[in-house]
C-alpha positions in Angstrom: 6.6 16.2 -2.1 9.7 14.7 -3.8 11.2 11.3 -3.6 14.2 10.0 -5.6 13.3 7.6 -8.4 16.1 5.3 -7.1 14.7 5.0 -3.5 14.2 1.4 -2.4 10.5 2.0 -1.7 9.9 2.3 -5.5 7.7 -0.4 -7.0 7.9 -1.4 -10.7 5.0 -2.8 -12.6 5.7 -5.9 -14.7 5.9 -3.8 -17.8 8.3 -1.3 -16.1 10.5 -4.2 -15.0 10.7 -5.5 -18.6 11.8 -2.0 -19.6 14.5 -1.9 -16.8 15.8 -5.3 -18.0 16.0 -4.0 -21.6 17.6 -0.7 -20.6 20.2 -2.6 -18.5 21.1 -4.7 -21.5 21.3 -1.7 -23.7 23.7 0.0 -21.2 26.1 -2.9 -21.2 24.7 -5.4 -18.7 23.8 -8.4 -20.9 20.6 -10.3 -20.1 22.6 -13.5 -19.7 24.7 -11.8 -17.0 21.5 -10.7 -15.3 20.2 -14.3 -15.3 23.5 -15.6 -13.9 23.3 -13.0 -11.1 19.7 -13.8 -10.4 20.3 -17.6 -10.1 23.3 -16.9 -7.9 21.3 -14.7 -5.6 18.6 -17.4 -5.2 21.3 -20.0 -4.3 23.0 -17.6 -1.8 19.7 -16.8 0.0 18.9 -20.5 0.3 22.3 -21.5 1.6 22.2 -18.7 4.1 18.9 -20.0 5.6 19.0 -23.8 5.4 21.6 -26.5 5.8 22.2 -28.7 2.7 19.3 -31.0 2.0 17.7 -32.6 -1.1 16.1 -29.9 -3.2 13.6 -30.0 -6.1 13.9 -27.2 -8.6 10.8 -26.6 -10.7 11.7 -24.8 -13.9 9.3 -23.2 -16.4 9.9 -22.7 -20.1 11.0 -19.1 -19.9 13.5 -16.8 -18.2 12.1 -17.7 -14.8 13.1 -21.3 -15.5 16.5 -20.1 -16.7 17.0 -18.5 -13.3 16.1 -21.9 -11.8 18.7 -23.7 -13.9 21.4 -21.3 -12.6 20.3 -21.7 -9.0 20.3 -25.5 -9.4 23.8 -25.5 -10.8 25.1 -23.3 -8.0 23.4 -25.3 -5.3 24.9 -28.5 -6.7 28.3 -26.8 -6.7 27.7 -26.0 -3.0 27.2 -29.7 -2.2 23.4 -29.9 -2.3 21.6 -32.9 -3.8 19.5 -31.4 -6.6 16.6 -32.8 -8.8 15.4 -30.5 -11.6 12.1 -30.8 -13.4 11.3 -28.9 -16.5 7.9 -27.9 -17.8 8.3 -28.7 -21.5 11.4 -29.9 -23.3 15.0 -28.6 -23.2 14.9 -28.4 -27.0 12.2 -25.7 -27.0 14.1 -23.4 -24.6 15.3 -20.2 -26.1 17.8 -17.5 -25.5 19.4 -17.2 -22.0 17.2 -20.0 -20.6 18.6 -22.3 -23.3 22.2 -21.3 -22.4 21.5 -21.8 -18.7 20.0 -25.3 -19.4 23.1 -26.2 -21.4 25.4 -25.2 -18.6 23.4 -27.3 -16.2 23.7 -30.3 -18.5 27.5 -29.7 -19.0 27.9 -29.7 -15.2 26.3 -33.2 -15.1 22.8 -32.2 -14.2 19.8 -34.2 -15.3 16.4 -32.9 -16.4 13.2 -34.7 -15.4 9.7 -34.2 -16.7 7.5 -31.9 -14.6 5.2 -33.8 -12.2 4.5 -34.5 -8.6 7.1 -37.3 -8.6 10.0 -34.8 -8.4 8.8 -33.8 -4.9 9.5 -37.2 -3.4 12.2 -36.9 -0.7 12.6 -33.1 -1.2 13.6 -31.1 1.8 13.2 -27.9 -0.1 11.5 -26.8 -3.3 12.4 -23.9 -5.6 9.5 -22.5 -7.7 11.0 -21.2 -10.9 8.0 -22.0 -13.0 6.6 -18.6 -14.0 7.4 -15.0 -13.2 5.3 -12.0 -12.4 3.9 -11.5 -15.9 1.9 -14.8 -16.1 -1.6 -13.9 -17.4 -3.2 -17.4 -17.2 -3.9 -19.8 -14.4 -1.4 -22.6 -13.7 -2.5 -25.8 -15.6 -1.4 -29.2 -16.5 1.7 -30.7 -14.9 2.6 -27.3 -13.3 -0.8 -27.1 -11.5 -0.6 -30.8 -10.5 2.8 -30.4 -9.0 1.9 -27.2 -7.1 -1.4 -28.9 -5.8 0.6 -32.0 -4.8 3.0 -29.8 -2.8 0.1 -28.0 -1.1 -1.6 -31.3 -0.3 1.4 -32.7 1.7 0.9 -33.2 5.4 4.2 -31.4 6.0 5.2 -29.6 2.9 8.9 -28.7 2.7 10.0 -25.0 2.6 9.4 -23.3 -0.7 11.5 -20.6 -2.3 9.8 -18.6 -5.1 11.8 -17.0 -7.9 10.6 -13.5 -8.6 7.0 -14.2 -7.3 5.1 -17.4 -6.5 4.0 -18.9 -9.8 0.4 -17.9 -10.6 0.5 -14.6 -8.6 0.4 -11.6 -10.9 3.0 -9.1 -10.3 0.8 -6.0 -10.9 -2.3 -7.0 -8.9 -1.2 -9.6 -6.3 -4.1 -11.7 -7.4 -3.9 -15.4 -8.0 -4.5 -15.6 -11.8 -7.7 -17.5 -12.4 -9.4 -16.7 -9.1 -10.6 -19.0 -6.3 -10.3 -22.2 -8.4 -6.7 -21.5 -9.3 -3.6 -22.6 -7.5 -0.4 -20.8 -6.5 2.3 -21.9 -4.1 2.7 -20.5 -0.6 6.4 -19.5 -0.4 8.5 -19.3 2.7 10.9 -17.0 0.8 10.6 -15.1 -2.4 13.7 -13.7 -4.1 12.9 -10.9 -6.6 15.3 -8.7 -8.5 16.2 -5.0 -8.7 12.8 -3.6 -7.4 9.7 -5.2 -5.9 6.4 -5.1 -7.8 3.0 -4.1 -6.6 1.9 -7.7 -6.5 4.5 -8.4 -3.8 2.6 -6.0 -1.5 -1.0 -6.3 -2.5 -3.2 -9.1 -1.0 -3.2 -12.0 -1.4 0.1 -11.9 -3.2 1.9 -10.6 -0.1 0.8 -13.6 1.9 1.9 -16.0 -0.8 5.4 -14.5 -0.9 6.5 -15.1 2.7 9.8 -13.4 3.4 10.7 -11.1 0.5 14.2 -10.4 -0.5 15.2 -8.0 -3.3 18.5 -8.9 -5.0 20.9 -6.8 -6.9 21.5 -8.3 -10.3 23.6 -5.5 -11.8 20.8 -3.3 -13.3 22.1 0.3 -13.1 20.0 2.6 -10.8 19.9 5.2 -13.5 17.5 3.2 -15.7 14.8 4.3 -13.3 15.2 7.9 -14.3 13.8 7.1 -17.8 11.1 4.8 -16.4 9.9 7.5 -14.0 8.0 5.2 -11.7 4.9 6.4 -9.9 4.2 3.6 -7.4 5.8 3.2 -4.0 5.6 1.2 -0.8 4.3 3.7 1.7 7.1 4.5 4.1 8.4 7.7 5.8 10.9 8.1 3.0 8.0 9.1 0.8 6.7 12.0 3.0 8.9 12.7 5.9 10.6 15.7 4.1 7.1 17.4 3.9 6.1 16.7 7.5 4.8 19.8 9.4 6.8 19.8 12.6 5.9 22.6 15.1 8.1 25.7 15.0 9.5 27.2 18.2 8.5 30.7 17.1 5.1 29.6 16.0 1.7 29.6 17.7 -1.4 27.4 17.6 -3.0 29.0 14.6 0.3 28.3 12.7 -0.5 24.7 13.2 -4.0 25.0 11.8 -7.6 24.9 13.0 -9.3 21.6 12.1 -13.1 21.3 12.0 -15.0 18.0 12.5 -18.7 17.9 11.5 -20.3 15.9 14.4 -23.4 13.8 14.3 -26.5 14.3 16.5 -26.6 10.7 17.7 -23.5 8.7 16.8 -21.1 11.1 18.6 -18.3 8.6 19.2 -17.0 8.8 15.6 -16.4 12.5 15.6 -14.8 12.4 19.0 -12.3 9.8 17.9 -11.5 11.8 14.8 -11.1 15.0 16.7 -8.8 13.6 19.2 -6.6 12.1 16.5 -6.4 15.4 14.7 -5.3 17.1 17.9 -2.8 14.4 18.7 -1.2 14.5 15.3 -0.5 18.2 15.7 -3.4 20.4 14.7 -3.3 23.6 16.8 -7.0 23.7 17.4 -9.8 21.3 16.8 -13.5 22.2 16.8 -16.4 19.8 16.6 -19.4 21.5 14.9 -22.6 19.6 15.7 -26.3 20.1 16.2 -26.7 22.2 19.3 -28.7 19.5 21.2 -25.6 17.2 21.0 -23.1 19.7 22.2 -23.3 18.8 25.9 -22.3 15.3 25.0 -19.3 16.5 23.1 -18.3 19.1 25.6 -18.3 16.9 28.6 -16.6 13.8 27.2 -13.5 15.1 25.4 -10.8 17.5 26.7 -8.9 20.0 24.7 -11.5 20.0 21.9 -13.7 23.1 21.1 -17.3 22.7 20.3 -19.8 24.8 18.2 -23.5 24.3 18.1 -25.3 24.3 14.8 -28.8 25.6 14.5 -31.5 23.0 14.4 -33.7 25.1 12.1 -32.9 26.8 8.8 -31.2 30.1 9.2 -30.8 33.1 6.9 -27.1 33.0 6.6 -24.6 30.2 6.1 -26.9 27.5 4.9 -29.6 25.6 6.7 -27.8 25.3 10.0 -25.0 27.9 9.9 -22.2 25.4 9.0 -21.1 27.4 6.0 -21.0 30.6 8.0 -19.0 28.9 10.7 -16.4 27.9 8.1 -16.1 31.5 6.8 -12.9 32.1 8.8 -9.5 31.9 7.1 -8.0 30.5 10.3 -10.0 27.3 9.9 -7.8 25.3 7.6 -9.3 21.9 7.2 -12.7 20.1 7.5 -13.7 16.5 8.1 -17.3 15.5 7.1 -18.8 12.1 7.4 -18.1 10.0 10.5 -21.3 9.5 12.4 -23.1 12.2 10.4 -25.9 10.1 9.0 -27.0 9.7 5.4 -29.1 12.8 5.5 -29.5 16.1 3.6 -27.5 18.0 6.2 -24.5 15.8 5.5 -24.6 16.5 1.8 -25.0 20.2 2.5 -22.0 20.1 4.9 -19.8 18.5 2.2 -20.7 21.0 -0.4 -20.2 23.9 2.1 -16.8 22.6 3.0 -15.7 22.3 -0.6 -17.1 25.7 -1.5 -15.3 27.3 1.4 -12.0 26.3 -0.2 -10.8 24.4 2.8 -8.7 21.2 2.7 -11.3 18.5 3.1 -11.5 14.9 4.3 -14.7 13.1 3.2 -15.4 9.8 4.9 -18.2 7.3 5.6 -21.6 9.0 5.4 -20.1 12.0 3.4 -19.5 9.5 0.6 -22.6 7.4 0.9 -24.9 10.4 0.8 -23.7 10.9 -2.8 -24.5 7.3 -3.8 -27.3 8.4 -6.2 -25.3 11.3 -7.7 -21.6 10.8 -7.4 -21.0 13.2 -10.4 -22.3 16.1 -8.2 -19.6 15.3 -5.6 -16.9 15.1 -8.3 -18.1 18.4 -9.8 -17.9 20.1 -6.4 -14.4 18.8 -5.8 -13.2 20.0 -9.1 -14.8 23.5 -8.8 -12.3 24.7 -6.2 -8.5 24.2 -6.0 -9.0 22.3 -2.8 -6.9 19.6 -1.2 -9.4 16.8 -0.8 -9.0 13.3 0.5 -11.7 10.6 0.2 -11.3 7.7 2.6 -13.6 4.8 1.5 -13.6 1.2 2.5 -14.5 -1.3 -0.2 -18.3 -1.0 0.4 -18.3 2.8 0.3 -16.1 2.7 -2.8 -18.6 0.6 -4.6 -21.4 3.0 -3.9 -19.8 5.9 -5.7 -17.2 4.5 -8.1 -17.7 2.0 -11.0 -14.1 0.8 -11.5 -13.2 -2.9 -11.0 -10.0 -4.8 -10.7 -7.2 -4.9 -8.1 -7.0 -2.3 -5.3 -4.2 -0.3 -7.0 -6.2 0.0 -10.3 -9.4 0.9 -8.5 -7.8 3.6 -6.3 -6.1 5.2 -9.3 -9.3 5.1 -11.3 -11.2 6.7 -8.4 -8.6 9.5 -8.0 -8.8 10.3 -11.7 -12.6 10.3 -11.7 -13.1 12.4 -8.6 -10.1 14.8 -8.8 -9.3 13.9 -5.1 -6.7 11.8 -3.4 -8.3 8.5 -2.7 -7.4 6.4 0.4 -8.8 3.0 -0.3 -8.8 1.3 3.1 -8.1 -2.4 3.8 -5.3 -4.7 4.9 -3.4 -3.4 1.8 -4.5 0.2 1.9 -3.7 2.1 -1.3 -3.4 5.9 -1.5 -3.7 7.3 -5.0 -3.5 10.8 -6.4 -5.3 12.2 -9.6 -1.9 12.5 -11.3 -1.2 8.8 -11.1 1.0 8.6 -8.0 0.2 5.8 -5.7 1.5 4.2 -2.5 0.7 0.8 -1.0 0.7 0.5 2.8 1.9 -2.8 4.4 2.4 -2.0 8.1 -1.3 -2.3 9.3 -2.0 -5.3 11.6 -5.2 -7.3 11.5 -6.2 -5.7 14.9 -7.2 -2.5 13.0 -10.3 -4.2 11.8 -12.3 -2.8 14.7 -15.1 -0.2 15.1 -13.8 3.4 15.1 -10.4 2.7 13.6 -11.4 4.4 10.3 -12.6 7.5 12.2 -9.2 7.8 13.8 -7.5 7.5 10.4 -9.8 10.2 9.0 -8.8 12.4 12.0 -5.1 11.9 11.4 -5.5 13.0 7.7 -7.5 16.0 8.9 -4.9 17.0 11.4 -2.0 16.9 8.9 -4.0 18.7 6.2 -4.9 21.4 8.8 -1.1 22.0 9.2 -0.7 22.6 5.5 0.6 19.2 4.4 -0.3 18.2 0.8 -3.2 15.9 0.3 -1.2 12.9 -1.0 1.6 13.2 1.5 -0.9 13.7 4.4 -2.9 10.6 3.4 0.3 8.5 3.1 1.7 9.8 6.5 -1.6 9.2 8.3 -2.0 5.7 7.0 1.5 4.8 8.0 1.2 6.3 11.5 -2.2 4.6 11.9 -0.5 1.2 11.2 2.5 1.9 13.3 0.3 2.9 16.3 -1.8 -0.3 15.9 1.3 -2.5 15.6 2.7 -1.0 18.8 -0.6 -1.8 20.7 -1.1 -5.3 19.3 -3.8 -7.7 20.5 -6.6 -6.1 22.4 -6.5 -2.9 20.4 -9.6 -0.7 20.4 -9.9 2.5 18.5 -9.7 4.7 21.6 -6.1 3.5 22.1 -4.7 4.7 18.7 -4.4 8.5 19.3 -2.6 8.0 22.6 -0.1 5.6 20.9 1.1 8.3 18.6 3.6 10.3 20.7 6.5 7.7 20.7 6.0 7.2 16.9 6.2 10.9 16.3 9.3 11.1 18.5 11.0 8.5 16.4 9.9 10.2 13.1 11.2 13.5 14.3 14.5 11.9 15.3 14.8 10.4 11.9 14.0 13.7 10.3 16.7 15.4 12.3 19.3 12.7 11.4 18.4 13.0 7.7 18.6 16.8 7.7 14.9 17.2 7.0 14.2 19.8 9.7 14.6 23.3 8.5 16.6 25.5 10.9 14.5 28.3 12.6 15.4 31.8 11.5 15.9 34.5 14.0 
């Protein structure tokens, strides 16, 4: 899978953005020119959305405050009534921020001390206090002013510069935790590229509408930065999508195997249907023989295979390993509804040892809670495409990493040697080599029983067709969210697979327009 470093889905960490700023300055775009462009972009976005009204601009002591001084000057030039409050003193400003403050003063602008009083009569507030790199909670006059704004019965609209002050650009967390404050913006204007904190929760909610402004930083600076984080979008994986070939047949599209449980049969059925819907040529549920009548009579188009209920001489205790000993079987899902039992552990190890692409979900992870190293060793023993799909609870059972979701997903991928799909409202997909994608199209309705089983089935179906593990996980997560968004309120997991065809049609049409479909050879 390849994506251009200059694609708009690229996300830059705070440190990478500092490097981009410096590289731009070194290439002939002075930092002062960047600040002037940033402040101008803020003013333009405001004027485009609201009629002129009294505005309070809250400026911090650094470059974020400098952007605020520029925006204040340009709003005043456009006929707006502007009050500007500064955290600290003008005399202590340095560099470009000091230059921007001087220009504001020369244009006749006054500077007030930071405090709630500046909010009186404001019809709009600009938060230019601190940028994405703030590492401490808001305090003192800044915290008091933000708290006063939040306490208003009818707060005026708020526009954040770069990111709402107090939200960290890498993690999306409000610095300082539950006791800390951060503004809730109606609009956030950031520059050049977004940061992970704009997409991760709760930062995404604090940002409101998010606009990325061009401030003159050359695109080529990204080549040296070599970013490894993206928003999950079709641009990331559509070129690797396994569309059916006219001259192909069902085995060309892969044979996916779902390990089914003896009692909780619904999970495997949801996963199997999703794998078939997303394009796998064949899907078989392999389950204890006693449960096969349930599987066989309740799902159409899915094959079934009964596993022995007693230990056998070949293929492990129930014949699962022997069943997988067929090169046409290309991918295996273990976990949904399987139970935290020895057989589940045996099925995981058999699937990995067979060299098949694997999806391990739910019970397939929990069963290794007491010995996660054994799972990681098995994953690393074969050159196998493997995707782990934990939610936060399952993650905590087998991984020790803490921190934000992006940090935890990356740490888990490194530790396990697998692609990790860490599920949630801001699902993160991370690969062992450090690549990561943050998904933002999933609606709240996906928090329903069985939705995770469908997602595991989508990953399975794409792996079965030969898609790489990172690309397959990213594509499945995006399709899962798109299907749920199309259904909306009232969604149940059973709806998701049947909502895929129109999404797939749109994706294929886009691939055709972008020249991503290979012509068939005669």
